[in-house]
ROPA-57310 format. One record per atom (N, C-alpha, C): residue in one letter; atom name; x, y, z. Coordinates in steps of 0.001 Angstrom, whole numbers, plus 524288, in hexadecimal, padded with zeros to 5 digits. Layout:
<drenmis>
  r   a      u      v      w
  A  CA      X      Y      Z
...
</drenmis>
This chain:
<drenmis>
  r   a      u      v      w
  M   N  7B83E  1F130  BB077
  M  CA  7B28A  1F21B  BAE1B
  M   C  7B2B1  1F060  BAC83
  N   N  7AE95  1EE09  BA9FA
  N  CA  7AC1A  1EC09  BA5B6
  N   C  7A901  1F2CB  BA4CD
  D   N  7A95F  1F466  BA04D
  D  CA  7A601  1F8C5  B9F79
  D   C  79EE9  1F5F3  B9A05
  E   N  7A00F  1F1A1  B9A54
  E  CA  79DF2  1F1B6  B95D4
  E   C  79745  1F0B6  B977A
  N   N  796B5  1F112  B9BA3
  N  CA  791DE  1F1EB  B9D41
  N   C  78EA5  1F659  BA056
  H   N  7920B  1FA17  BA0B1
  H  CA  791F0  20091  BA0D6
  H   C  78EA6  20122  B9D15
  M   N  78B86  20552  B9E9A
  M  CA  787F9  20BD8  B9C8C
  M   C  78A79  20EF6  B9E49
  R   N  788A3  2120D  B9B41
  R  CA  788C0  2184E  B9BC4
  R   C  78511  21BC2  B9837
  I   N  783BC  21F60  B99DC
  I  CA  77E10  221DD  B992A
  I   C  78480  224C9  B93C1
  H   N  77FB1  223F0  B8FB6
  H  CA  78060  225CC  B88F1
  H   C  77DF6  22B35  B88E3
  S   N  778EF  22B11  B8A13
  S  CA  77725  22FA0  B86CF
  S   C  7714A  23207  B8CE9
  I   N  7704A  234FD  B8CDC
  I  CA  76C10  23853  B8E45
  I   C  768EE  2399D  B8BEF
  Q   N  762F5  23ABB  B8C8C
  Q  CA  75F64  23E64  B8AE7
  Q   C  75C64  23FA7  B8FF1
  V   N  75AFB  2448F  B8FBD
  V  CA  757BA  2453B  B93F8
  V   C  75483  24CAA  B93B1
  S   N  750E8  24B11  B9461
  S  CA  74DE5  25086  B962D
  S   C  74A57  25033  B98C5
  N   N  74B8E  2569E  B9990
  N  CA  7480A  257BE  B9E7C
  N   C  74B57  259D4  BA34D
  F   N  74F51  25745  BA338
  F  CA  75394  257DB  BA702
  F   C  75557  25C61  BA85A
  K   N  7533F  2612C  BADAF
  K  CA  75683  26649  BAD15
  K   C  75618  26874  BA89B
  S   N  75BF0  2685F  BA4E1
  S  CA  75C41  26D6C  BA141
  S   C  75E41  2692A  B9BB5
  L   N  75D24  26421  B9DEF
  L  CA  75DA9  25F5D  B9BFA
  L   C  7586F  25C5F  B97BA
  N   N  758B0  25FDE  B90D0
  N  CA  7538D  25F6C  B8F41
  N   C  754D2  25E40  B8BC3
  D   N  75358  25862  B8B10
  D  CA  7544A  25715  B8492
  D   C  759D2  2567F  B834D
  F   N  75CA9  25484  B8983
  F  CA  76204  25416  B8975
  F   C  764DB  24E3A  B87C0
  N   N  768A8  24E71  B81FD
  N  CA  769E0  248C8  B80FA
  N   C  77059  24963  B842E
  C   N  773EB  24417  B83B5
  C  CA  7793D  24458  B84BD
  C   C  7793D  23F9C  B8589
  E   N  77F62  23FBD  B82CA
  E  CA  780D9  239FA  B81FE
  E   C  78787  239BA  B84E6
  F   N  7895E  23570  B874C
  F  CA  78D2B  23459  B8AC8
  F   C  78F20  231C6  B873B
  A   N  7954F  234A2  B87E5
  A  CA  7989D  22FBA  B874A
  A   C  79A5A  22CDB  B8AAA
  K   N  79DFA  2287B  B8B73
  K  CA  7A1A4  22607  B8F0C
  K   C  7A218  22A8A  B94E8
  F   N  7A455  22E1E  B9157
  F  CA  7A733  2327D  B96AC
  F   C  7A478  23706  B9264
  T   N  79FF3  239CF  B95F0
  T  CA  79EB4  23DD5  B9434
  T   C  79DFA  24360  B988E
  C   N  7A10F  24BE5  B95D7
  C  CA  7A22B  24C78  B982B
  C   C  79DE3  250F9  B9758
  L   N  79BFF  253BB  B9B25
  L  CA  7984E  2583F  B9A97
  L   C  79CC3  25D91  B9A2A
  T   N  79C07  25FDA  B96B5
  T  CA  79D5E  265CD  B93DA
  T   C  79AB3  26791  B9181
  V   N  79861  26A0C  B93D5
  V  CA  795F7  26FD7  B9253
  V   C  793C5  273C3  B958A
  M   N  792E6  275FF  B941A
  M  CA  7931F  27C56  B9773
  M   C  78F7B  27D60  B9AFE
  N   N  7906E  27F7A  B9F95
  N  CA  78D42  27FE1  BA12E
  N   C  785DD  28120  BA150
  G   N  781E4  27EEE  BA4E5
  G  CA  77E79  27DDD  BA43F
  G   C  77AE7  27C22  B9EFA
  A   N  77E1D  27708  B9CF1
  A  CA  77F65  2774B  B9953
  A   C  77A45  26F0E  B9BBC
  G   N  77C70  26FB1  B9F75
  G  CA  77653  26AE7  BA15B
  G   C  77ACC  26780  BA236
  K   N  781E8  267F9  BA382
  K  CA  78391  2622C  BA5CC
  K   C  78258  25F00  BAC57
  T   N  78004  26322  BAF3A
  T  CA  78026  262F2  BB4BE
  T   C  77A22  25F20  BB372
  T   N  7784C  2611C  BB101
  T  CA  7712C  25DF3  BB149
  T   C  770E4  25A1A  BACB7
  L   N  77565  25822  BAB61
  L  CA  77524  25276  BA71C
  L   C  7758D  24FDA  BAB86
  L   N  77B18  251FE  BAF16
  L  CA  77C57  24D2C  BB172
  L   C  778D4  24CD0  BB82F
  Q   N  774EA  251AB  BB882
  Q  CA  77150  25171  BBD33
  Q   C  76CDB  24D93  BBA12
  W   N  76A79  24C74  BB4AF
  W  CA  767A7  24829  BB2F7
  W   C  76A92  24464  BB1E6
  L   N  76F13  24328  BB198
  L  CA  771D3  24034  BB442
  L   C  77179  23CD8  BB8E1
  D   N  7714C  23EE6  BBB78
  D  CA  771E4  23DA5  BC095
  D   C  76D18  23CEA  BC1DF
  L   N  768CB  23EB6  BC006
  L  CA  761B3  23E20  BC1B0
  L   C  760AB  236E8  BBE03
  A   N  762DD  2386E  BBA85
  A  CA  7639F  23341  BB7CD
  A   C  76496  22E55  BBC46
  S   N  76655  22F02  BBD16
  S  CA  76B84  22A9C  BC291
  S   C  76680  22A98  BC5F5
  A   N  7648F  230AF  BC66E
  A  CA  76161  22F6E  BCC62
  A   C  75D23  22D5F  BCCCE
  M   N  75B10  22C78  BC464
  M  CA  7576A  228BD  BC5BC
  M   C  75792  22478  BC66D
  M   N  75B70  21FB8  BC5D9
  M  CA  75CE9  21C98  BC778
  M   C  75DE4  21A7E  BCB81
  K   N  75CE3  21DE9  BCF56
  K  CA  75E29  21CEE  BD3DA
  K   C  75A66  21BAF  BD769
  K   N  75824  21932  BDB6D
  K  CA  75390  217DB  BE096
  K   C  752F4  21C85  BE241
  S   N  75649  220A2  BE3E8
  S  CA  7564E  225B8  BE737
  S   C  754A0  229D8  BE29A
  G   N  75707  228D5  BDE76
  G  CA  75461  22C25  BD8D1
  G   C  755BE  23132  BDA24
  I   N  751D2  23376  BD583
  I  CA  75045  2373B  BD555
  I   C  74EA5  23DC2  BDBDB
  E   N  74C92  23AE8  BDEAF
  E  CA  74BF6  23D9A  BE15B
  E   C  74FE9  240C1  BE530
  A   N  75328  239F8  BE638
  A  CA  757DD  23C5A  BE996
  A   C  75B98  23F26  BE4EE
  W   N  75B38  23ED4  BE0ED
  W  CA  75DAB  2420E  BDCAE
  W   C  75D2E  2482C  BDB79
  L   N  757DF  24A7C  BDE6C
  L  CA  755F5  24F0B  BDCAC
  L   C  7583F  2519F  BE198
  D   N  75600  24D90  BE6FA
  D  CA  756BC  24F83  BEB36
  D   C  75CC6  25255  BEAF8
  L   N  75E6F  24FDE  BEB7C
  L  CA  76554  24FD2  BEB47
  L   C  76681  25422  BE994
  R   N  7659D  25608  BE467
  R  CA  76529  25C54  BE1B4
  R   C  76178  25EC7  BE328
  K   N  75C0E  25DCC  BE61C
  K  CA  75899  262AE  BE806
  K   C  75610  26348  BE2D0
  W   N  754CF  26182  BDF9F
  W  CA  752AC  262A1  BDB29
  W   C  74CB9  260EB  BDDDD
  T   N  74951  261AE  BD715
  T  CA  744FD  25FE3  BD76D
  T   C  74336  25CAE  BD2C3
  P   N  73F09  25B28  BD2A8
  P  CA  73E40  259B5  BCE3D
  P   C  73DAF  25D62  BC8CC
  N   N  73BFA  260D2  BCA9F
  N  CA  73D4A  2646A  BC504
  N   C  740BD  267D7  BC33F
  E   N  74494  26783  BC774
  E  CA  74AD2  26862  BC531
  E   C  74C51  2663E  BC0D1
  L   N  74A61  26025  BBFED
  L  CA  74B7D  25CF9  BBCC2
  L   C  74ACE  25F89  BB6AF
  L   N  74639  2601D  BB6BD
  L  CA  743AE  26186  BB12D
  L   C  74777  266FB  BAEA1
  C   N  74588  264B5  BA9F0
  C  CA  748C1  267E4  BA6EA
  C   C  743F9  26EB4  BA705
  R   N  748AF  272A0  BA469
  R  CA  74530  27731  BA757
  R   C  74548  27BAA  BA2EA
  S   N  74760  27841  B9EA9
  S  CA  74811  27BBC  B9A1F
  S   C  742B6  27A08  B978F
  R   N  73FB8  278A2  B9916
  R  CA  73A9E  27839  B93EE
  R   C  73617  27B5E  B96F6
  E   N  73136  27BC1  B9429
  E  CA  72E09  27DDA  B9635
  E   C  728E7  27BEE  B94C9
  H   N  7287B  276B1  B93FD
  H  CA  724BD  27241  B96F3
  H   C  72987  26D84  B966C
  R   N  729D0  26E1A  B9AE1
  R  CA  72F1F  269CD  B9C0A
  R   C  72C4A  262B0  B9DD6
  P   N  72CB4  25FE9  B9CDF
  P  CA  72A4D  25AAF  B9D06
  P   C  72CE7  25A16  BA227
  L   N  72932  25641  BA456
  L  CA  729C9  255D1  BABC4
  L   C  72DCD  252B1  BAC11
  N   N  73174  24FE5  BA7EA
  N  CA  7340E  249C1  BA8FA
  N   C  73844  24BF5  BA58B
  I   N  73BE2  247FE  BA863
  I  CA  741C6  24811  BA58E
  I   C  74241  2445F  BA168
  R   N  745A8  24283  B9BDA
  R  CA  74444  23F3F  B9A2A
  R   C  74AA6  23D84  B982F
  F   N  74AB1  23962  B9B8B
  F  CA  75126  237CB  B98AA
  F   C  7524F  2319B  B97A4
  T   N  756A8  231FB  B93B6
  T  CA  758F8  22C8C  B907B
  T   C  75EFB  22D01  B90B1
  F   N  75FEB  228FA  B92DF
  F  CA  76605  22627  B9688
  F   C  76730  220B7  B90B9
  H   N  76B13  222B7  B8E5F
  H  CA  76C6A  21E47  B8C00
  H   C  771E2  21D8C  B8E9C
  F   N  77223  219C8  B8D6A
  F  CA  77702  215FB  B91B1
  F   C  77885  212ED  B8C88
  A   N  77F09  21293  B8C7E
  A  CA  78264  21089  B89ED
  A   C  785E4  20D83  B8BD2
  H   N  787CD  20889  B8756
  H  CA  78B04  204F6  B8A34
  H   C  791DD  206AB  B8944
  N   N  7966F  20795  B8BFF
  N  CA  79A34  20865  B8AFC
  N   C  79BD8  20BB6  B83DF
  D   N  79A50  2057B  B7FD2
  D  CA  79A37  20646  B7C13
  D   C  796BC  20A7B  B7901
  G   N  792CC  20C0B  B7C2E
  G  CA  78F75  21144  B78A9
  G   C  78AC8  21109  B789E
  T   N  789B3  209CA  B7776
  T  CA  78642  20729  B75F8
  T   C  7802D  207ED  B7AB7
  I   N  77C26  2098F  B7879
  I  CA  77754  20AE2  B7DEB
  I   C  77798  206CC  B7EFE
  A   N  7760D  20647  B8534
  A  CA  774B1  20180  B87B1
  A   C  76F31  2021B  B8BC8
  A   N  76E5F  20736  B8B30
  A  CA  76954  2064F  B8ED4
  A   C  7672B  20E8F  B8E58
  K   N  76031  20E35  B8EAD
  K  CA  75F5A  212D9  B8ECE
  K   C  75C9E  212DE  B9381
  W   N  75C2C  21647  B952D
  W  CA  75858  21954  B99CB
  W   C  75650  21EF1  B9859
  S   N  75039  21E11  B97BA
  S  CA  74D01  22421  B963A
  S   C  7481F  2248E  B9B26
  G   N  747E9  227C9  B9B0A
  G  CA  74523  227F7  B9DBD
  G   C  7401F  22EC9  B9E74
  S   N  73C85  230CA  BA22D
  S  CA  73A70  23444  BA2C0
  S   C  73A6C  2342D  BA8C2
  F   N  73D66  238C8  BABED
  F  CA  73CBA  239D0  BB145
  F   C  73998  23E59  BB2D7
  L   N  7356F  23E4A  BB6FA
  L  CA  73140  240E9  BB7D1
  L   C  73415  24413  BBE2E
  P   N  73649  24799  BBBF3
  P  CA  7399E  24A0F  BBFC7
  P   C  7354C  24C63  BC546
  R   N  73156  24E6E  BC54E
  R  CA  72CA8  24F74  BC8ED
  R   C  72A09  24981  BCC58
  S   N  72A0E  246EA  BC846
  S  CA  72A85  2404A  BCCAF
  S   C  72D13  23E7E  BD04A
  R   N  73417  240B3  BCD6C
  R  CA  736E9  23DD9  BCDA0
  R   C  7373D  23655  BCA2C
  R   N  733D1  2377F  BC6FC
  R  CA  73384  22F14  BC683
  R   C  73435  22FAE  BBF0E
  M   N  737EA  22CB7  BBE76
  M  CA  73785  22B5B  BB864
  M   C  7320A  229C8  BB7BF
  H   N  72FBF  22BCF  BB1CA
  H  CA  72B42  22D08  BAEAF
  H   C  72CDC  226E2  BA9D0
  R   N  72FE8  22865  BA87D
  R  CA  73148  223B3  BA4C8
  R   C  73677  2212A  BA45F
  E   N  738B3  21C19  BA417
  E  CA  73D75  21861  BA35F
  E   C  73CA9  21627  BA158
  R   N  741EA  21556  B9DB3
  R  CA  7433C  210EA  B9B39
  R   C  7498A  2103F  B9A98
  I   N  7499B  20B12  B9B57
  I  CA  74F9B  209E5  B9A1E
  I   C  7503C  2047D  B95FF
  E   N  75319  20686  B9248
  E  CA  75405  2025A  B8D76
  E   C  7589D  1FFA1  B9019
  V   N  75BC9  1FA60  B8EED
  V  CA  76168  1F7C6  B8E05
  V   C  75EEF  1F39F  B883B
  G   N  76051  1F689  B83C1
  G  CA  761A1  1F241  B7ED4
  G   C  75B1E  1F1F3  B7F35
  E   N  75877  1ED11  B7CE3
  E  CA  75330  1ED70  B7BC3
  E   C  74EB4  1EE30  B805E
  E   N  7525D  1EBCC  B85D6
  E  CA  74DE7  1ED0A  B89A2
  E   C  74F51  1F33B  B8B0E
  W   N  749AF  1F1D8  B8E27
  W  CA  747D5  1F6A5  B904D
  W   C  74342  1F7D5  B95AC
  Y   N  742C1  1FBA0  B9A3D
  Y  CA  73FEC  1FBF4  B9D4C
  Y   C  73F4B  2019E  B9DB4
  E   N  73A2C  203A4  B9E12
  E  CA  7372F  205AD  B9E74
  E   C  73226  20747  BA2A4
  L   N  73365  20ACC  BA536
  L  CA  72D6D  20E2C  BA855
  L   C  72CC2  21312  BA524
  A   N  72807  21384  BA67B
  A  CA  7226C  21672  BA505
  A   C  71E24  216CA  BA798
  D   N  71EAD  21B15  BA98E
  D  CA  7180B  21B79  BAC6B
  D   C  7182B  21796  BB0CF
  G   N  71C05  216F9  BB384
  G  CA  7196D  21371  BB9EF
  G   C  71A79  20D9E  BB701
  K   N  71BF3  20C2C  BB22D
  K  CA  7193F  20596  BAF80
  K   C  722AA  20662  BAC03
  Y   N  721BA  200B3  BAD77
  Y  CA  72880  1FF33  BAB51
  Y   C  7267D  1FA26  BA7BD
  S   N  729DB  1FB5F  BA3A8
  S  CA  72859  1F603  B9F3F
  S   C  72E75  1F4D7  B9D1C
  F   N  72F77  1F25B  B9A46
  F  CA  73740  1EFB3  B9904
  F   C  7355E  1ED1F  B94EE
  S   N  73A1F  1EB83  B932A
  S  CA  73A88  1E9F3  B8B99
  S   C  73810  1E5A9  B8B2D
  T   N  7382B  1E08B  B8F20
  T  CA  736AD  1DC4B  B914B
  T   C  7320D  1DC1E  B92AE
  R   N  72E3D  1E078  B9468
  R  CA  729F3  1DF4A  B95EC
  R   C  728E7  1E3B3  B95E3
  R   N  72564  1E536  B913A
  R  CA  7237D  1EB11  B90E1
  R   C  71DB7  1ECF3  B9221
  K   N  71B62  1E9C9  B94BE
  K  CA  71709  1EA8E  B98C8
  K   C  718F0  1EF11  B9D23
  K   N  714C7  1F1B7  B9D63
  K  CA  71734  1F6CC  BA186
  K   C  714AD  1F29A  BA7A7
  K   N  717C2  1F577  BAC06
  K  CA  71583  1F37F  BB087
  K   C  717EA  1F7EF  BB3D1
  E   N  712D9  1F7B2  BB6CA
  E  CA  711D5  1FD0A  BBC33
  E   C  7194B  1FD0F  BBDA5
  V   N  71BE7  1FF5F  BBFE9
  V  CA  71FD7  20001  BC370
  V   C  71BF3  20080  BC8FB
  S   N  71F79  1FF7E  BCD65
  S  CA  71C71  1FB05  BD119
  S   C  71D0B  1FEB7  BD505
  F   N  72268  20149  BD593
  F  CA  724CE  20496  BD8D7
  F   C  72777  20A1C  BD80A
  D   N  727E4  21014  BDB93
  D  CA  72803  21235  BD903
  D   C  72C7D  21291  BD64E
  Y   N  72A7F  21560  BD1D6
  Y  CA  73041  213F0  BCCB0
  Y   C  730E9  21911  BCD8E
  Q   N  73757  21BF7  BCCBE
  Q  CA  738B0  22106  BCB2F
  Q   C  73C7C  222DB  BC894
  G   N  73CA8  21EB2  BC6FF
  G  CA  742CA  21D2C  BC264
  G   C  74685  21B85  BC6E9
  S   N  74AA4  21A51  BC418
  S  CA  74ADA  2187E  BBF14
  S   C  74C13  2118A  BBCB6
  L   N  74A57  211C0  BB8F8
  L  CA  74B07  208A8  BB7E8
  L   C  75096  207D3  BB92C
</drenmis>
């Protein structure tokens, strides 16, 4: 099998997801999570699973239903004044470690929708914000003509 076209998660940043607030994590080709109980291992895996669900058509609703969770349970409870969105960035790397792509966004749990989303691959980018999309070769924003929940 040729590995040169495969990518892996290089790093993530997430804010306002359960106990993960201003959380950053870099991953090696193999990463083992070994920390004390209650430190967030399960929450990190839940975040990765939710991000995966954002990319599927059945997506968020099915993910929440499976866990019998409400959207409010996704938000960080440690802040007095909590933002209503979950912000995130994923960096993807080639096997040699060079960054291949970046996916960032803002997810609104209560509406179960992405508010903002951007994918960058090299110099090319695609962005969706406030119901309009644009991309690097066509910067004029256009209305999204379907019921968009996420992800690009």
